[in-house]
Z-matrix of the N, CA and C atoms (Angstrom, degrees):
N
C 1 1.438
C 2 1.411 1 113.39
N 3 1.339 2 117.97 1 -49.61
C 4 1.489 3 119.69 2 176.21
C 5 1.492 4 114.21 3 -53.67
N 6 1.278 5 111.22 4 -41.87
C 7 1.483 6 117.70 5 -179.25
C 8 1.487 7 115.46 6 -57.08
N 9 1.384 8 113.81 7 -38.98
C 10 1.480 9 121.35 8 173.13
C 11 1.468 10 113.43 9 -62.21
N 12 1.307 11 110.19 10 -54.69
C 13 1.473 12 114.62 11 177.14
C 14 1.581 13 117.09 12 -55.88
N 15 1.345 14 112.98 13 -35.35
C 16 1.452 15 116.01 14 178.16
C 17 1.564 16 108.07 15 -74.00
N 18 1.278 17 125.09 16 -37.48
C 19 1.359 18 130.57 17 171.56
C 20 1.539 19 113.84 18 -54.77
N 21 1.437 20 113.75 19 -45.69
C 22 1.511 21 118.10 20 -177.98
C 23 1.553 22 107.69 21 -70.01
N 24 1.311 23 119.52 22 -35.16
C 25 1.404 24 121.49 23 -176.03
C 26 1.615 25 108.76 24 -66.23
N 27 1.298 26 117.56 25 -36.64
C 28 1.418 27 117.43 26 175.63
C 29 1.505 28 116.03 27 -70.88
N 30 1.448 29 114.27 28 -32.09
C 31 1.393 30 117.95 29 179.18
C 32 1.498 31 113.65 30 -77.51
N 33 1.373 32 115.69 31 -31.01
C 34 1.419 33 119.90 32 -177.14
C 35 1.540 34 114.73 33 -65.22
N 36 1.301 35 116.79 34 -28.83
C 37 1.490 36 120.48 35 -176.86
C 38 1.484 37 106.24 36 -96.87
N 39 1.340 38 120.08 37 109.94
C 40 1.408 39 121.51 38 170.39
C 41 1.464 40 111.34 39 -71.75
N 42 1.383 41 120.10 40 128.16
C 43 1.421 42 123.35 41 179.47
C 44 1.520 43 116.81 42 -86.06
N 45 1.363 44 119.22 43 -17.03
C 46 1.424 45 122.14 44 -174.63
C 47 1.536 46 112.15 45 -67.40
N 48 1.271 47 119.40 46 -48.11
C 49 1.491 48 116.19 47 177.50
C 50 1.527 49 113.11 48 -61.93
N 51 1.187 50 115.36 49 -31.79
C 52 1.611 51 116.96 50 -179.40
C 53 1.510 52 104.71 51 -66.59
N 54 1.270 53 119.42 52 -43.50
C 55 1.458 54 116.22 53 -177.26
C 56 1.578 55 115.60 54 -76.32
N 57 1.358 56 113.44 55 -36.01
C 58 1.457 57 115.49 56 -178.62
C 59 1.542 58 113.44 57 -97.36
N 60 1.313 59 122.28 58 -17.15
C 61 1.380 60 124.84 59 177.40
C 62 1.518 61 116.64 60 -50.63
N 63 1.348 62 118.66 61 -60.53
C 64 1.480 63 117.26 62 179.31
C 65 1.475 64 113.64 63 -66.55
N 66 1.271 65 120.07 64 -20.01
C 67 1.562 66 113.25 65 -179.22
C 68 1.430 67 109.18 66 -85.83
N 69 1.253 68 122.25 67 1.59
C 70 1.500 69 125.44 68 172.65
C 71 1.445 70 115.59 69 -82.12
N 72 1.347 71 117.30 70 -22.40
C 73 1.405 72 125.44 71 177.93
C 74 1.578 73 110.43 72 -70.34
N 75 1.238 74 117.40 73 134.87
C 76 1.537 75 117.77 74 176.30
C 77 1.493 76 114.43 75 -67.62
N 78 1.276 77 120.97 76 -24.98
C 79 1.446 78 123.03 77 -178.88
C 80 1.447 79 111.83 78 -72.44
N 81 1.376 80 122.17 79 -17.77
C 82 1.380 81 124.73 80 -173.94
C 83 1.530 82 108.76 81 -99.51
N 84 1.338 83 116.06 82 1.03
C 85 1.526 84 119.46 83 179.14
C 86 1.582 85 102.92 84 -81.19
N 87 1.396 86 111.33 85 146.90
C 88 1.540 87 116.88 86 -178.49
C 89 1.399 88 114.71 87 -66.66
N 90 1.387 89 127.06 88 -21.91
C 91 1.376 90 122.41 89 -179.26
C 92 1.582 91 113.29 90 -100.20
N 93 1.303 92 115.90 91 19.28
C 94 1.409 93 118.12 92 -176.18
C 95 1.586 94 109.81 93 -89.42
N 96 1.328 95 111.42 94 132.25
C 97 1.414 96 115.82 95 176.06
C 98 1.443 97 107.15 96 -127.44
N 99 1.410 98 117.14 97 124.91
C 100 1.434 99 116.68 98 -170.28
C 101 1.555 100 108.97 99 -77.04
N 102 1.471 101 109.05 100 150.06
C 103 1.476 102 115.09 101 -172.62
C 104 1.556 103 108.70 102 -88.99
N 105 1.311 104 115.03 103 143.24
C 106 1.496 105 118.77 104 -174.91
C 107 1.443 106 101.39 105 -77.88
N 108 1.356 107 121.67 106 128.16
C 109 1.459 108 122.52 107 -179.14
C 110 1.406 109 118.17 108 -72.74
N 111 1.393 110 115.51 109 -16.25
C 112 1.527 111 122.33 110 -179.90
C 113 1.581 112 107.44 111 -96.83
N 114 1.279 113 120.04 112 -1.84
C 115 1.473 114 117.01 113 -176.47
C 116 1.632 115 109.73 114 -76.43
N 117 1.314 116 110.09 115 144.34
C 118 1.380 117 118.24 116 176.43
C 119 1.486 118 115.80 117 -83.00
N 120 1.349 119 122.37 118 148.57
C 121 1.518 120 117.72 119 -177.31
C 122 1.447 121 111.03 120 -64.02
N 123 1.400 122 117.41 121 149.32
C 124 1.429 123 120.01 122 177.15
C 125 1.513 124 110.85 123 -74.24
N 126 1.297 125 111.95 124 148.62
C 127 1.518 126 114.93 125 -178.89
C 128 1.602 127 101.26 126 -111.96
N 129 1.289 128 116.07 127 125.17
C 130 1.482 129 121.94 128 176.14
C 131 1.522 130 107.90 129 -102.31
N 132 1.467 131 109.02 130 150.52
C 133 1.407 132 114.64 131 177.64
C 134 1.481 133 108.58 132 -100.15
N 135 1.300 134 111.19 133 114.99
C 136 1.574 135 120.19 134 179.06
C 137 1.470 136 110.23 135 -94.48
N 138 1.280 137 118.77 136 141.76
C 139 1.538 138 121.28 137 178.45
C 140 1.482 139 107.58 138 -68.31
N 141 1.334 140 115.11 139 161.17
C 142 1.498 141 120.58 140 179.37
C 143 1.451 142 110.85 141 -66.37
N 144 1.353 143 118.67 142 -34.26
C 145 1.445 144 120.37 143 173.48
C 146 1.463 145 108.34 144 -142.19
N 147 1.326 146 118.73 145 158.94
C 148 1.491 147 126.17 146 178.66
C 149 1.462 148 109.80 147 -93.75
N 150 1.297 149 111.13 148 127.37
C 151 1.580 150 118.92 149 174.93
C 152 1.477 151 104.10 150 -125.25
N 153 1.413 152 118.51 151 109.60
C 154 1.409 153 124.18 152 -175.07
C 155 1.440 154 114.70 153 -68.06
N 156 1.452 155 115.73 154 -15.59
C 157 1.484 156 118.34 155 -177.63
C 158 1.481 157 112.61 156 -99.36
N 159 1.295 158 114.36 157 1.53
C 160 1.519 159 120.15 158 178.30
C 161 1.506 160 111.84 159 73.73
N 162 1.269 161 118.84 160 -170.82
C 163 1.443 162 120.86 161 -174.20
C 164 1.592 163 108.69 162 -72.14
N 165 1.222 164 116.79 163 138.53
C 166 1.488 165 123.76 164 -177.51
C 167 1.571 166 108.21 165 -113.18
N 168 1.281 167 109.85 166 142.88
C 169 1.539 168 115.06 167 173.46
C 170 1.588 169 111.17 168 -64.34
N 171 1.275 170 119.80 169 152.50
C 172 1.456 171 120.07 170 176.92
C 173 1.453 172 110.87 171 -68.18
N 174 1.333 173 116.12 172 150.18
C 175 1.523 174 118.40 173 178.95
C 176 1.475 175 113.45 174 -61.12
N 177 1.255 176 119.27 175 153.42
C 178 1.532 177 125.66 176 -179.38
C 179 1.511 178 105.47 177 -76.76
N 180 1.343 179 110.88 178 162.11
C 181 1.450 180 116.19 179 177.50
C 182 1.551 181 114.60 180 -61.53
N 183 1.273 182 116.79 181 -33.65
C 184 1.492 183 121.45 182 178.90
C 185 1.520 184 108.85 183 -61.31
N 186 1.387 185 119.09 184 -41.56
C 187 1.487 186 124.95 185 -175.60
C 188 1.534 187 103.34 186 -70.06
N 189 1.432 188 121.14 187 -44.21
C 190 1.474 189 119.95 188 -174.68
C 191 1.549 190 106.88 189 -65.18
N 192 1.312 191 121.07 190 -37.29
C 193 1.419 192 124.03 191 -173.06
C 194 1.609 193 104.95 192 -72.35
N 195 1.314 194 118.03 193 -36.85
C 196 1.458 195 122.57 194 174.19
C 197 1.497 196 110.42 195 -60.37
N 198 1.321 197 112.76 196 -49.15
C 199 1.544 198 112.87 197 -175.52
C 200 1.538 199 108.29 198 -65.69
N 201 1.323 200 120.53 199 -35.36
C 202 1.506 201 120.31 200 -178.85
C 203 1.571 202 107.61 201 -69.91
N 204 1.347 203 120.08 202 -31.98
C 205 1.498 204 118.19 203 -178.64
C 206 1.592 205 106.99 204 -74.84
N 207 1.273 206 115.82 205 -32.07
C 208 1.584 207 119.97 206 177.89
C 209 1.538 208 107.06 207 -65.52
N 210 1.348 209 114.13 208 -45.71
C 211 1.501 210 115.76 209 -175.61
C 212 1.483 211 111.30 210 -70.82
N 213 1.293 212 118.83 211 -22.59
C 214 1.492 213 119.62 212 176.13
C 215 1.553 214 116.31 213 -82.46
N 216 1.290 215 116.41 214 -6.80
C 217 1.453 216 122.20 215 -179.06
C 218 1.568 217 107.80 216 -72.24
N 219 1.324 218 112.84 217 154.09
C 220 1.476 219 117.43 218 174.29
C 221 1.437 220 110.15 219 -69.50
N 222 1.301 221 118.56 220 153.39
C 223 1.543 222 120.29 221 -179.24
C 224 1.574 223 113.78 222 -57.11
N 225 1.388 224 117.49 223 -38.87
C 226 1.513 225 115.93 224 172.67
C 227 1.509 226 116.30 225 -59.36
N 228 1.359 227 116.58 226 -33.92
C 229 1.462 228 124.25 227 177.36
C 230 1.531 229 107.18 228 -67.14
N 231 1.312 230 114.32 229 -47.86
C 232 1.493 231 117.55 230 -178.65
C 233 1.515 232 112.92 231 -56.64
N 234 1.259 233 121.04 232 -39.32
C 235 1.412 234 129.35 233 -177.58
C 236 1.488 235 106.16 234 -61.42
N 237 1.360 236 118.93 235 -36.11
C 238 1.469 237 119.94 236 -177.66
C 239 1.594 238 112.24 237 -74.16
N 240 1.347 239 115.56 238 -21.70
C 241 1.451 240 124.58 239 -170.24
C 242 1.503 241 109.91 240 -60.28
N 243 1.361 242 123.81 241 -45.79
C 244 1.439 243 122.80 242 -173.67
C 245 1.488 244 109.64 243 -72.27
N 246 1.352 245 126.48 244 -43.89
C 247 1.488 246 121.73 245 175.28
C 248 1.516 247 115.38 246 -63.41
N 249 1.330 248 113.02 247 -36.48
C 250 1.414 249 116.48 248 179.77
C 251 1.606 250 112.65 249 -67.39
N 252 1.257 251 112.27 250 -41.12
C 253 1.504 252 117.67 251 175.72
C 254 1.601 253 109.98 252 -63.99
N 255 1.254 254 116.33 253 -38.69
C 256 1.441 255 124.09 254 173.90
C 257 1.495 256 115.76 255 -54.41
N 258 1.323 257 108.86 256 -45.85
C 259 1.523 258 114.74 257 179.03
C 260 1.454 259 110.55 258 -72.67
N 261 1.280 260 116.09 259 -42.56
C 262 1.560 261 117.46 260 -175.94
C 263 1.560 262 113.90 261 -69.37
N 264 1.339 263 114.42 262 -31.99
C 265 1.430 264 116.76 263 -178.39
C 266 1.601 265 107.58 264 -93.18
N 267 1.315 266 118.32 265 1.84
C 268 1.454 267 124.69 266 178.83
C 269 1.620 268 110.46 267 59.84
N 270 1.249 269 116.97 268 40.30
C 271 1.512 270 119.41 269 176.60
C 272 1.645 271 109.32 270 -71.19
N 273 1.236 272 115.43 271 145.37
C 274 1.598 273 117.67 272 175.95
C 275 1.427 274 104.53 273 -65.64
N 276 1.405 275 111.34 274 141.36
C 277 1.492 276 122.14 275 178.00
C 278 1.511 277 105.44 276 -71.06
N 279 1.321 278 114.33 277 143.07
C 280 1.515 279 123.80 278 173.54
C 281 1.498 280 112.14 279 -71.56
N 282 1.263 281 115.58 280 132.43
C 283 1.574 282 122.61 281 177.50
C 284 1.502 283 107.11 282 -82.22
N 285 1.331 284 115.14 283 140.69
C 286 1.472 285 120.05 284 179.21
C 287 1.473 286 107.48 285 -67.57
N 288 1.388 287 121.03 286 141.08
C 289 1.486 288 122.41 287 179.46
C 290 1.458 289 105.80 288 -91.83
N 291 1.294 290 117.63 289 135.20
C 292 1.476 291 126.26 290 177.94
C 293 1.494 292 110.31 291 -73.38
N 294 1.265 293 115.93 292 125.98
C 295 1.510 294 116.43 293 176.59
C 296 1.629 295 111.34 294 -99.83
N 297 1.356 296 116.03 295 14.35
C 298 1.353 297 120.78 296 178.26
C 299 1.431 298 113.44 297 -60.42
N 300 1.400 299 119.87 298 123.02
C 301 1.384 300 119.62 299 175.37
C 302 1.594 301 109.85 300 97.22
N 303 1.373 302 116.92 301 -9.09
C 304 1.449 303 122.45 302 -178.23
C 305 1.512 304 103.85 303 -93.80
N 306 1.294 305 121.14 304 144.59
C 307 1.438 306 129.00 305 167.97
C 308 1.459 307 110.35 306 -90.44
N 309 1.264 308 119.68 307 99.99
C 310 1.398 309 122.64 308 177.17
C 311 1.558 310 117.25 309 -82.09
N 312 1.300 311 112.88 310 -2.89
C 313 1.470 312 114.25 311 177.28
C 314 1.493 313 114.85 312 74.42
N 315 1.331 314 112.04 313 -142.92
C 316 1.452 315 115.88 314 -179.91
C 317 1.546 316 113.81 315 -98.80
N 318 1.351 317 111.71 316 60.16
C 319 1.561 318 112.18 317 -179.03
C 320 1.466 319 108.46 318 -95.84
N 321 1.168 320 121.31 319 20.80
C 322 1.486 321 118.29 320 168.73
C 323 1.548 322 112.95 321 110.77
N 324 1.345 323 113.62 322 -155.99
C 325 1.455 324 123.44 323 -173.45
C 326 1.464 325 118.08 324 -69.57
N 327 1.355 326 127.05 325 -36.17
C 328 1.462 327 124.19 326 -177.97
C 329 1.544 328 110.28 327 -59.40
N 330 1.282 329 120.57 328 -32.01
C 331 1.428 330 120.11 329 176.66
C 332 1.404 331 116.55 330 -70.82
N 333 1.345 332 117.22 331 -33.07
C 334 1.475 333 119.67 332 177.55
C 335 1.521 334 110.20 333 -73.63
N 336 1.358 335 115.46 334 -34.69
C 337 1.467 336 119.01 335 178.31
C 338 1.533 337 109.57 336 -62.87
N 339 1.409 338 118.22 337 -46.14
C 340 1.428 339 116.64 338 -178.87
C 341 1.361 340 114.59 339 -69.28
N 342 1.439 341 123.60 340 -22.49
C 343 1.384 342 119.25 341 174.39
C 344 1.504 343 114.54 342 -73.59
N 345 1.349 344 119.07 343 -26.72
C 346 1.401 345 126.93 344 173.17
C 347 1.651 346 107.31 345 -63.14
N 348 1.310 347 111.77 346 -40.47
C 349 1.527 348 114.64 347 -179.62
C 350 1.398 349 112.36 348 -72.94
N 351 1.407 350 119.96 349 -34.65
C 352 1.381 351 119.06 350 179.14
C 353 1.506 352 116.12 351 -65.12
N 354 1.385 353 117.19 352 -26.90
C 355 1.424 354 124.17 353 178.38
C 356 1.570 355 104.38 354 -65.49
N 357 1.335 356 118.81 355 -38.68
C 358 1.481 357 117.99 356 -173.04
C 359 1.486 358 110.35 357 -77.59
N 360 1.443 359 119.56 358 -27.79
C 361 1.450 360 120.05 359 -178.58
C 362 1.410 361 112.29 360 -74.07
N 363 1.370 362 119.28 361 129.12
C 364 1.406 363 122.24 362 -179.67
C 365 1.496 364 112.22 363 -89.85
N 366 1.340 365 116.54 364 134.91
C 367 1.478 366 120.89 365 -169.68
C 368 1.603 367 107.99 366 -72.58
N 369 1.326 368 109.26 367 135.43
C 370 1.476 369 112.79 368 -174.29
C 371 1.579 370 108.15 369 -111.88
N 372 1.378 371 119.52 370 -27.49
C 373 1.470 372 119.25 371 177.68
C 374 1.508 373 110.94 372 -110.96
N 375 1.354 374 108.87 373 134.91
C 376 1.482 375 116.65 374 -172.15
C 377 1.506 376 110.45 375 -122.50
N 378 1.312 377 117.94 376 160.40
C 379 1.423 378 125.40 377 175.55
C 380 1.578 379 109.62 378 -110.76
N 381 1.284 380 115.54 379 140.02
C 382 1.464 381 116.77 380 179.08
C 383 1.563 382 107.41 381 -107.21
N 384 1.260 383 117.33 382 122.45
C 385 1.450 384 123.38 383 -174.40
C 386 1.509 385 112.07 384 -116.25
N 387 1.318 386 117.80 385 126.65
C 388 1.457 387 124.80 386 177.39
C 389 1.580 388 104.85 387 -79.94
N 390 1.352 389 114.18 388 116.28
C 391 1.445 390 115.47 389 175.00
C 392 1.485 391 115.24 390 -86.09
N 393 1.349 392 114.11 391 -51.16
C 394 1.525 393 116.25 392 178.49
C 395 1.521 394 106.04 393 -159.33
N 396 1.410 395 114.36 394 175.06
C 397 1.507 396 118.03 395 -178.30
C 398 1.452 397 102.33 396 -150.24
N 399 1.357 398 113.04 397 165.54
C 400 1.447 399 119.62 398 172.88
C 401 1.548 400 107.92 399 -86.13
N 402 1.349 401 117.61 400 130.02
C 403 1.485 402 117.62 401 -175.36
C 404 1.511 403 112.94 402 -63.82
N 405 1.346 404 121.17 403 -19.55
C 406 1.389 405 121.58 404 -178.39
C 407 1.604 406 107.27 405 -81.21
N 408 1.319 407 118.24 406 -17.99
C 409 1.465 408 125.39 407 179.48
C 410 1.519 409 112.23 408 -102.07
N 411 1.313 410 117.50 409 15.36
C 412 1.530 411 120.23 410 -173.19
C 413 1.496 412 108.61 411 -60.34
N 414 1.300 413 121.56 412 -42.05
C 415 1.374 414 122.36 413 -174.14
C 416 1.611 415 112.47 414 -69.59
N 417 1.289 416 113.13 415 -39.38
C 418 1.478 417 118.64 416 172.71
C 419 1.498 418 114.72 417 -62.25
N 420 1.282 419 112.68 418 -37.98
C 421 1.586 420 115.15 419 176.47
C 422 1.466 421 109.22 420 -68.86
N 423 1.270 422 122.30 421 -43.65
C 424 1.465 423 124.23 422 175.13
C 425 1.476 424 112.06 423 -53.69
N 426 1.361 425 117.27 424 -48.25
C 427 1.465 426 118.98 425 176.42
C 428 1.401 427 114.75 426 -60.13
N 429 1.348 428 117.45 427 -34.47
C 430 1.547 429 119.27 428 -177.53
C 431 1.558 430 106.04 429 -72.40
N 432 1.287 431 114.82 430 -40.34
C 433 1.501 432 119.15 431 -179.99
C 434 1.471 433 111.48 432 -58.26
N 435 1.341 434 114.68 433 -43.01
C 436 1.470 435 119.48 434 -179.67
C 437 1.499 436 114.66 435 -63.97
N 438 1.473 437 112.15 436 -28.62
C 439 1.484 438 117.94 437 -175.18
C 440 1.576 439 110.05 438 -69.39
N 441 1.291 440 119.19 439 -35.63
C 442 1.544 441 118.70 440 -179.66
C 443 1.461 442 110.85 441 -105.92
N 444 1.318 443 121.72 442 1.44
C 445 1.496 444 117.51 443 172.73
C 446 1.605 445 105.76 444 -119.06
N 447 1.214 446 116.26 445 164.04
C 448 1.438 447 117.63 446 175.68
C 449 1.528 448 113.12 447 -96.09
N 450 1.379 449 117.58 448 34.64
C 451 1.464 450 120.00 449 -173.46
C 452 1.636 451 104.16 450 -92.50
N 453 1.364 452 110.94 451 157.84
C 454 1.440 453 119.16 452 173.99
C 455 1.508 454 111.53 453 -81.48
N 456 1.200 455 117.41 454 178.93
C 457 1.535 456 120.84 455 177.88
C 458 1.470 457 113.61 456 -59.95
N 459 1.272 458 118.91 457 -45.80
C 460 1.410 459 119.87 458 -176.21
C 461 1.555 460 110.27 459 -71.25
N 462 1.223 461 121.04 460 -40.99
C 463 1.444 462 127.07 461 174.94
C 464 1.509 463 114.48 462 -59.88
N 465 1.302 464 111.12 463 -42.47
C 466 1.537 465 116.09 464 179.01
C 467 1.538 466 109.21 465 -71.51
N 468 1.290 467 116.17 466 -34.64
C 469 1.460 468 117.29 467 176.99
C 470 1.499 469 111.71 468 -64.29
N 471 1.337 470 114.26 469 -44.96
C 472 1.443 471 121.41 470 -175.36
C 473 1.519 472 107.29 471 -64.52
N 474 1.422 473 118.08 472 -38.84
C 475 1.428 474 120.89 473 -178.68
C 476 1.590 475 111.21 474 -66.21
N 477 1.261 476 114.44 475 -41.78
C 478 1.479 477 120.48 476 -178.23
C 479 1.443 478 109.50 477 -66.78
N 480 1.364 479 119.19 478 -38.87
C 481 1.449 480 117.72 479 -179.50
C 482 1.432 481 119.97 480 -71.51
N 483 1.301 482 116.12 481 -17.62
C 484 1.477 483 118.51 482 174.46
C 485 1.513 484 114.58 483 -94.26
N 486 1.322 485 115.43 484 42.90
C 487 1.477 486 120.39 485 -175.69
C 488 1.612 487 105.72 486 -67.68
N 489 1.275 488 121.76 487 144.42
C 490 1.405 489 127.87 488 1.20
C 491 1.639 490 111.18 489 -82.43
N 492 1.358 491 114.88 490 142.87
C 493 1.546 492 119.76 491 -172.85
C 494 1.476 493 106.89 492 -149.17
N 495 1.337 494 113.68 493 156.94
C 496 1.424 495 119.91 494 178.57
C 497 1.632 496 102.15 495 -90.54
N 498 1.360 497 111.32 496 130.43
C 499 1.505 498 117.79 497 -177.92
C 500 1.388 499 109.73 498 -93.49
N 501 1.405 500 119.33 499 -38.72
C 502 1.459 501 118.26 500 -177.76
C 503 1.596 502 106.43 501 -155.99
N 504 1.301 503 108.46 502 139.52
C 505 1.478 504 114.43 503 -174.31
C 506 1.503 505 110.35 504 -115.79
N 507 1.321 506 115.82 505 153.50
C 508 1.475 507 125.76 506 176.31
C 509 1.565 508 116.07 507 60.46
N 510 1.379 509 115.89 508 43.17
C 511 1.475 510 117.89 509 177.82
C 512 1.576 511 107.29 510 -107.92
N 513 1.332 512 111.32 511 163.28
C 514 1.434 513 118.99 512 -176.68
C 515 1.518 514 111.93 513 -72.11
N 516 1.304 515 118.84 514 167.90
C 517 1.486 516 115.19 515 -174.60
C 518 1.547 517 110.72 516 -73.50
N 519 1.360 518 118.00 517 -26.62
C 520 1.446 519 116.57 518 178.97
C 521 1.410 520 109.19 519 -72.60
N 522 1.368 521 120.23 520 -37.86
C 523 1.400 522 126.19 521 -174.12
C 524 1.528 523 107.06 522 -68.03
N 525 1.405 524 114.01 523 -43.97
C 526 1.483 525 120.00 524 176.62
C 527 1.513 526 113.61 525 -55.95
N 528 1.350 527 112.62 526 -41.82
C 529 1.524 528 119.41 527 -172.69
C 530 1.547 529 103.90 528 -70.54
N 531 1.375 530 116.48 529 -37.59
C 532 1.400 531 118.86 530 -174.53
C 533 1.621 532 108.97 531 -69.32
N 534 1.351 533 117.81 532 -36.78
C 535 1.433 534 120.26 533 175.60
C 536 1.437 535 112.17 534 -72.01
N 537 1.265 536 123.70 535 -26.79
C 538 1.527 537 127.13 536 176.37
C 539 1.508 538 107.66 537 -71.01
N 540 1.307 539 115.54 538 -39.57
C 541 1.499 540 117.28 539 -175.98
C 542 1.574 541 107.87 540 -69.63
N 543 1.372 542 114.97 541 -41.26
C 544 1.487 543 117.68 542 177.87
C 545 1.500 544 113.10 543 -65.57
N 546 1.319 545 120.19 544 -37.26
C 547 1.369 546 120.50 545 177.12
C 548 1.568 547 112.45 546 -67.50
N 549 1.359 548 114.30 547 -39.08
C 550 1.424 549 121.48 548 176.55
C 551 1.466 550 115.24 549 -59.59
N 552 1.422 551 113.01 550 -39.58
C 553 1.449 552 119.88 551 179.56
C 554 1.528 553 110.23 552 -72.50
N 555 1.315 554 120.56 553 -29.12
C 556 1.531 555 121.36 554 174.78
C 557 1.401 556 110.14 555 -75.10
N 558 1.355 557 125.32 556 -25.99
C 559 1.422 558 126.40 557 176.36
C 560 1.497 559 114.79 558 122.13
N 561 1.337 560 113.69 559 19.55
C 562 1.437 561 121.35 560 175.16
C 563 1.532 562 117.14 561 -113.18
N 564 1.280 563 119.69 562 168.31
C 565 1.410 564 122.69 563 176.12
C 566 1.550 565 108.45 564 -119.46
N 567 1.339 566 113.91 565 121.06
C 568 1.492 567 121.23 566 176.52
C 569 1.421 568 109.82 567 -122.23
N 570 1.319 569 120.02 568 151.49
C 571 1.425 570 126.72 569 178.49
C 572 1.592 571 109.35 570 -128.14
N 573 1.322 572 115.90 571 154.55
C 574 1.429 573 128.32 572 168.25
C 575 1.396 574 118.08 573 -87.67
N 576 1.333 575 122.20 574 126.04
C 577 1.406 576 122.55 575 -178.81
C 578 1.549 577 106.26 576 -115.31
């Protein structure tokens, strides 16, 4: 009987908080220095502006003369300076940035010309969107969604429940039609966008 009571007394007292509890207080850390409550806050001198490169030496006379000569050039000659330096220093040529898909607003003619070209280009990538489904066929629709996506059961269920939603993006027309037919057979309504 005493043996059981003795065993319970050892088990009743957890030893971990006693050993780690005091160490969690900041004042018991070895590098802690208590702050004087009457001390005034320190005032730091900040520079008027931040220069990440630090102080720089003044430019040499050669650089100043070169800058004056460049400033004295005619605007047409200054326009030629950048490409000429790029060739001379063998800098890589800048690639043009595609503005396809960007709305440039009313910036003139090029946007209008690109819209005319867009009408001629036939769409090759399509998105399949689930519009609605029969509540009785919800499980079948979830199973079909899992067959053509790499989603788990929970993710497919969440996707189907937030109808209307895009099921698959960037598929070919044939693949999109195949997915739509499978969803229709399972009891759902999907459309191609």
